[in-house]
N, C-alpha and C positions, 0 to 999 in steps of 0.2 A: 594372096594372103590368105594360109588355112587361121580360119577363127579357133581362139585359144579356147581349148575345151577344159572347164573348171570343174571339180566337185567338191561340196561343200560339206562335209561332213556333220555338219550342224541342223543341215537341212532336213526336212521327210522323203521319205523314199517317192512318196506322191510327185512332192514338188520335183525333185530330180530329174524324175522320168519326164515331166511335163516341160523340164525347161530343154529335156536332150532323151527323146525315147528311146538310145542307144544303151543307154544304161540297165534297162530293165533286162533286156537281152542278154548282156555280160553278166548281171548279176545272176540267173536265170544259169545261167552257164555254169557259175561258179556255186551253185547248189540252193538260189534262193529261189525254188522250185516254183512256187505261187507265187510270186512275183507279177508275170506277165498276165494274171488274172485282173479283169478289169474290177472285180469285186473287189479281191483282197489291197488292190492299190486304192482304191477310194473308202477303204473302213480301216486297215489296219497301217495303210502307207499313211496317211494321212498325218499320224505321230511318231511313226516307225521313222528312225533313222537307221543309216547302214551299222553303225558301231551294234547299235540294240540289236539289231536285225540278226548281226554276225555272232553274237553272244549267245542268244537264244538260240539260233543253230547249232552251233558249236562250231564255225566254220572261223578260221584264223584269217584276223582283221588284214594285219600286215598281208598274206597271201590277197585280200581281197582289194588292198591300195596298191599292192605291188601287181596288179594284173589293170588297173586302169592306168597305175602311170606307164605301162609297157605299150597301153592305146592311146597315150599323147596325154592323158589327164593332169591337171597339178592339182594336187589334193591340198584343202585346207581344211583345217580342225578346230 
């Protein structure tokens, strides 16, 4: 039975990526270019959430949520 993939939008990007490394790759594809850089992940990623990052980068949060849902994630906010 596959493990349920959950995405808690209240968690920091660093924590989400530690729980599931695939999150960083999906975010990079969505336009969060620097997310796979360990330096960025360990500095800004400690306090940045996906909604905050999307707002800063001008990326539609609904598009981000839709992509994660399409890849089998359950989203909690």
